[in-house]
C-alpha positions in Angstrom: 15.2 31.6 20.4 17.9 32.6 18.0 18.1 36.2 16.8 18.0 35.0 13.2 16.8 31.6 11.8 19.5 29.1 11.1 19.3 26.2 8.6 20.1 22.6 9.8 20.5 19.8 7.3 18.8 16.6 8.4 20.1 13.5 6.7 17.7 10.6 7.1 17.1 7.4 5.0 13.6 6.9 6.3 11.2 9.6 5.3 7.6 9.4 3.9 6.4 7.3 2.2 8.4 5.1 4.5 6.5 4.2 7.7 7.7 3.5 11.2 8.8 5.2 14.4 12.1 6.4 12.9 10.3 8.3 10.2 8.0 10.0 12.7 10.8 11.0 15.0 12.4 13.4 12.5 9.1 14.3 10.7 7.9 15.7 14.0 11.1 17.5 14.8 10.9 19.0 11.3 7.4 20.2 12.1 8.2 21.9 15.4 11.9 23.1 15.0 11.0 26.3 13.1 9.1 27.7 16.1 12.5 27.7 17.9 14.4 29.4 15.1 15.8 26.4 13.3 14.9 25.8 9.6 15.2 22.1 8.6 16.5 21.1 5.2 15.8 17.4 4.5 18.1 15.1 2.6 16.6 11.6 1.9 16.4 8.9 -0.7 14.0 8.7 -3.7 11.3 6.2 -2.9 11.9 4.3 -6.1 15.5 3.6 -5.1 14.7 2.9 -1.4 14.3 -0.3 0.6 11.5 0.4 3.1 10.2 -2.3 5.5 6.8 -0.6 5.4 5.1 2.4 3.9 2.6 4.9 5.3 1.3 7.3 2.7 -0.6 9.2 5.3 2.7 10.7 6.6 3.0 12.7 3.4 0.3 14.9 4.8 2.4 15.8 7.8 5.4 17.2 5.9 5.4 21.0 6.3 4.7 22.6 3.0 7.6 25.1 3.4 10.3 22.5 4.2 12.8 21.8 1.4 13.0 18.1 0.7 16.0 16.9 -1.3 15.9 13.3 -2.6 18.7 11.4 -4.4 19.2 8.1 -6.1 20.6 5.1 -4.3 21.9 1.6 -5.1 19.4 -0.8 -3.6 21.5 -3.8 -2.6 18.4 -5.5 -1.2 17.2 -6.0 -4.8 20.1 -8.4 -5.3 18.8 -10.5 -2.5 15.0 -10.3 -2.9 13.3 -9.3 -6.2 10.1 -8.7 -4.3 10.7 -5.3 -2.8 7.4 -5.4 -0.9 9.0 -7.9 1.5 12.0 -6.0 2.8 12.4 -7.1 6.5 12.6 -4.6 9.4 16.0 -6.0 10.4 17.4 -6.3 6.9 18.8 -9.8 6.1 18.6 -10.7 9.8 14.8 -11.0 10.0 13.0 -14.2 9.8 15.8 -16.6 10.9 15.8 -18.3 7.5 17.7 -21.5 8.0 17.8 -22.5 4.4 21.2 -22.5 2.6 20.2 -19.3 0.8 19.2 -17.6 4.0 22.5 -18.5 5.7 24.6 -17.4 2.8 22.6 -14.1 2.5 23.2 -13.3 6.2 26.9 -14.1 5.9 27.2 -11.8 2.9 25.3 -9.1 4.7 27.5 -9.4 7.8 30.8 -9.5 6.0 30.4 -7.5 2.7 27.8 -4.9 3.5 29.4 -3.1 6.5 27.7 -1.5 8.4 24.5 -2.3 6.4 23.2 -2.8 2.9 21.6 0.7 2.8 25.1 2.2 2.4 24.3 2.1 -1.3 22.8 5.5 -0.7 25.9 7.1 0.8 27.8 8.4 -2.3 24.7 10.0 -3.7 23.7 11.5 -0.4 27.2 12.8 0.3 27.4 14.5 -3.1 24.1 16.3 -2.6 24.8 17.2 1.1 28.1 18.8 0.0 26.3 20.9 -2.6 23.6 22.0 -0.1 26.2 23.0 2.5 27.9 25.2 0.0 24.9 26.6 -1.8 22.8 27.4 1.3 25.6 28.2 3.8 24.5 25.3 6.1 26.6 25.0 9.3 24.7 22.4 11.2 24.1 18.8 10.1 22.2 16.0 11.8 22.4 12.3 10.7 20.0 9.8 12.1 20.2 6.0 12.2 19.5 3.2 11.7 20.6 2.5 9.1 23.9 3.3 10.7 25.5 3.7 7.3 23.9 7.1 7.3 26.3 8.1 10.1 29.2 7.6 7.7 27.8 10.4 5.5 28.1 12.8 8.5 31.6 11.5 9.2 32.7 12.2 5.7 31.1 15.6 5.7 32.9 16.5 8.9 36.2 15.7 7.3 35.4 17.8 4.2 33.9 20.7 6.2 35.6 20.7 9.7 33.8 23.8 10.8 30.3 22.4 10.5 28.6 21.2 13.7 27.6 17.5 13.3 25.0 15.8 15.5 24.8 12.0 15.3 21.4 10.6 16.3 21.4 6.9 17.1 18.0 5.5 17.8 19.2 1.9 18.2 22.5 0.2 19.2 25.0 -0.3 16.4 27.3 -3.3 16.9 25.4 -4.2 20.1 22.0 -4.7 18.3 20.4 -7.9 19.3 20.5 -9.6 15.9 24.1 -8.6 15.1 25.5 -12.1 15.6 22.9 -13.6 13.2 25.1 -12.1 10.4 28.0 -14.3 11.4 30.5 -11.5 11.0 34.2 -12.6 10.8 36.8 -11.2 13.2 37.8 -8.7 10.5 34.3 -7.6 9.8 33.6 -7.0 13.5 36.8 -5.0 13.8 35.9 -2.8 10.8 32.4 -2.3 12.1 33.6 -1.4 15.6 36.1 1.0 14.2 33.4 2.8 12.1 31.2 3.1 15.2 34.0 4.4 17.4 35.1 6.9 14.8 31.6 8.3 14.4 31.2 8.6 18.2 34.6 10.3 18.4 34.2 12.8 15.5 30.6 13.9 16.0 30.2 17.2 17.9 27.2 15.8 19.8 25.7 12.3 20.2 21.9 12.0 20.6 20.1 8.9 21.7 16.7 7.8 23.0 17.4 6.5 26.5 19.8 6.1 29.4 20.8 2.5 28.8 21.8 3.1 25.1 23.6 6.2 26.2 25.6 4.2 28.7 26.3 1.6 26.1 27.7 4.2 23.7 29.7 5.9 26.5 31.5 2.6 27.0 32.9 2.7 23.5 35.2 5.7 24.0 35.8 8.1 26.8 35.1 11.2 24.6 31.4 10.4 24.4 30.5 11.1 28.0 30.7 14.9 27.7 28.8 15.2 24.5 25.9 12.7 24.7 22.3 13.8 25.1 19.2 11.8 25.7 16.3 12.9 23.5 13.5 10.3 23.6 10.7 9.7 21.1 7.4 11.2 22.0 3.8 11.8 20.9 2.2 14.6 18.9 -0.9 16.1 20.5 -2.2 17.0 17.0 -2.3 13.3 16.1 -5.1 12.9 18.7 -7.2 15.9 17.8 -10.7 15.0 16.8 -10.4 11.4 18.1 -12.5 10.8 21.1 -11.4 7.9 23.5 -13.9 5.1 23.8 -14.2 1.7 25.5 -15.6 -1.3 23.6 -18.6 -3.2 25.0 -16.4 -6.3 25.4 -13.2 -5.8 27.4 -10.5 -5.5 24.7 -6.7 -5.5 24.9 -4.9 -3.9 22.0 -1.3 -4.3 20.8 0.2 -2.2 18.0 3.4 -3.2 16.3 5.4 -6.2 15.3 5.4 -9.6 16.9 8.0 -12.3 16.3 9.4 -15.3 18.2 11.5 -12.9 20.3 8.3 -11.4 21.8 7.2 -13.9 24.6 3.4 -14.3 24.7 2.9 -17.7 26.3 2.2 -16.4 29.8 0.1 -13.6 28.6 -2.1 -16.1 26.6 -2.3 -18.3 29.7 -3.4 -15.4 31.8 -6.1 -14.3 29.3 -7.4 -17.9 29.2 -7.7 -18.0 33.0 -9.6 -14.7 32.9 -12.0 -16.1 30.2 -12.4 -19.3 32.2 -13.6 -17.2 35.2 -16.5 -16.0 33.0 -15.1 -12.6 31.9 -15.0 -12.1 28.1 -11.7 -10.7 26.8 -11.1 -9.7 23.1 -7.6 -9.4 21.8 -6.6 -7.1 18.9 -3.2 -7.1 17.3 -2.4 -4.3 14.8 0.7 -4.8 12.8 3.0 -7.6 11.5 2.3 -11.0 13.1 3.7 -14.1 11.4 1.5 -17.2 10.9 3.4 -19.2 13.5 2.7 -16.6 16.2 -1.0 -16.4 15.2 -1.3 -20.1 15.6 -0.4 -20.1 19.3 -3.6 -18.0 20.2 -6.7 -20.1 21.1 -9.7 -20.2 18.7 -12.5 -17.7 19.2 -15.2 -18.6 21.7 -18.1 -17.1 23.5 -15.6 -15.6 26.0 -13.4 -13.8 23.5 -12.0 -13.4 20.1 -8.5 -12.6 18.7 -8.3 -10.2 15.8 -5.2 -9.6 13.6 -5.1 -6.4 11.6 -2.3 -6.0 9.1 0.0 -2.9 9.2 -2.2 0.2 9.0 -1.4 3.9 8.5 -0.6 6.0 11.5 -4.0 7.8 11.9 -5.7 4.4 12.0 -3.3 3.1 14.5 -4.1 6.1 16.7 -7.8 5.3 16.4 -7.2 1.7 17.4 -5.4 2.6 20.6 -8.0 5.2 21.5 -10.7 2.6 21.1 -9.7 -0.1 23.6 -10.0 -1.1 27.3 -6.3 -1.8 27.8 -3.1 -1.5 25.9 -0.4 -4.2 25.7 3.3 -3.4 25.3 5.8 -6.2 24.9 9.6 -5.7 24.8 11.4 -8.4 22.8 13.4 -10.9 24.9 17.1 -10.5 24.2 20.3 -9.4 25.8 20.1 -5.7 24.9 16.4 -5.3 25.6 16.9 -3.0 28.6 17.9 -0.3 26.1 14.6 -0.5 24.1 12.4 2.6 24.5 9.9 2.0 21.7 8.3 5.1 20.2 4.7 3.7 20.6 5.1 3.8 24.4 4.6 7.6 24.4 1.5 7.4 22.2 0.2 4.7 24.5 0.7 7.0 27.5 -1.0 9.9 25.6 -4.2 7.9 25.5 -4.3 7.6 29.3 -5.6 4.1 28.9 -4.5 1.3 31.3 -1.3 -0.3 30.1 0.0 -3.9 30.6 3.8 -4.1 30.1 5.8 -7.3 29.6 9.6 -6.9 29.7 12.6 -6.2 32.0 11.7 -4.3 35.1 15.0 -2.5 35.1 14.8 -1.5 31.5 14.3 2.1 30.2 10.7 1.4 29.1 9.7 0.1 32.5 11.4 2.9 34.4 9.7 5.4 32.2 6.3 3.9 33.1 7.1 3.9 36.8 8.1 7.5 36.6 4.8 8.3 35.0 2.8 6.5 37.6 1.9 3.3 35.7 1.2 -0.1 37.3 0.9 -3.3 35.3 4.6 -3.9 34.9 5.4 -7.6 34.7 8.1 -10.1 33.6 7.4 -12.3 30.7 6.6 -15.4 32.8 4.6 -13.8 35.6 1.3 -15.3 34.5 -0.3 -14.8 37.9 0.5 -11.1 38.0 -0.6 -10.6 34.5 -3.9 -12.3 35.2 -4.6 -10.4 38.3 -3.9 -7.1 36.6 -6.3 -7.8 33.8 -8.9 -8.8 36.3 -8.3 -5.6 38.2 -8.7 -3.4 35.2 -11.7 -5.4 33.9 -13.3 -5.0 37.3 -13.1 -1.2 37.0 -10.5 -0.7 39.8 -8.7 2.6 39.0 -5.1 2.4 37.8 -3.0 5.3 39.1 -1.3 7.5 36.5 0.3 11.0 36.6 0.7 13.8 34.1 4.4 13.3 33.6 3.8 12.1 30.0 3.1 15.7 29.0 6.9 16.4 29.0 7.2 13.9 26.1 5.1 15.8 23.6 6.9 16.3 20.2 6.7 20.1 20.7 8.5 20.0 24.0 11.1 17.6 22.7 11.8 19.7 19.7 12.4 22.6 22.0 15.1 20.5 23.7 16.7 19.7 20.4 16.7 23.4 19.5 18.4 24.1 22.8 21.2 21.6 21.9 21.7 23.2 18.5 21.8 26.6 20.2 24.5 25.4 22.6 26.6 24.1 19.7 26.2 27.4 17.9 27.5 29.3 21.0 30.5 26.9 21.2 31.3 27.5 17.6 30.9 31.3 17.9 28.1 31.4 15.4 
């Protein structure tokens, strides 16, 4: 621990009342960093100016009372596209694959005129406030977290204005390698500008933090200088989120999935496997908690004496925890696209914290699958391995033990915050602070 507390400015677009894994990542770091001698100062956007894909008002209750929260205005470019701000998509203009003329034009405008993303309408307000905070509170450490990757440009500009600050760029997802990037139809010039922004951020930041090895390798390939300053700091789970919630098993064997489903999440073989299990005389209920479009709901079979399918719309985080604690098995699906090996979704850690059996569908050589293998999980299958999926469901439904280990304990938010504090300590030593 440091001999005296040091302030660190955390610049994040997503903060309560916004929901989602990106919010929880830095909300939890903010909660536990002070125990290691680092005092977070938060800079975010005012909710009335923000474009949030989802909201979770319960997260307000997790903000430490003694943490300074600074909010600024922003220009909401999404409002120019969609007047209904309750329908902001998770992937910006990319979501939904709208093939109408309006949809195609909107994606082209997004990919060529809002580089790197439409949320850059916050940047000039955030930069002005960050500059004032650095001067007024003698802040020497700054963290920017993305997506939106436009937030990294705030850190880049601050580093130019204040060369002596230590700047950590946290990238939770790929930038120009994100799976939906080509949906924006960026021109050659737009790609060149975006790539240049990404490379400049990676070059100028004092440290790069990301969530997994595949994404780290992807970023290392952009420029040689990244290799010696990149750190892997995965998402995790907070033990306190599970306090007072006793695990239970429903009377009917139940498989629960929490999160978004879209056409890029293959479910055909899974549904076929469940149908075979039901045909064998074993009842299986399915429960999906989160955003599921109508066209995906339609592919599931109707309810019968051998099982039902329940769709629960997005719920607040405490309720999501209760859902995963009250199930027979958890389902995790990684979307099927070229960069899916890099996906290490935050919910995998909360899944592991339940110690429930887990069925994984995705690339066996991806970061998520490798993590599960490390932690002793079985039930790892490719999207089309219907036979393997069926047999695993039968195995768990039959009460056969599924081996696990205690390795998930190292992914507690408290432990990960200690690692982040260690990184900041090392930067302080290098800078002679």
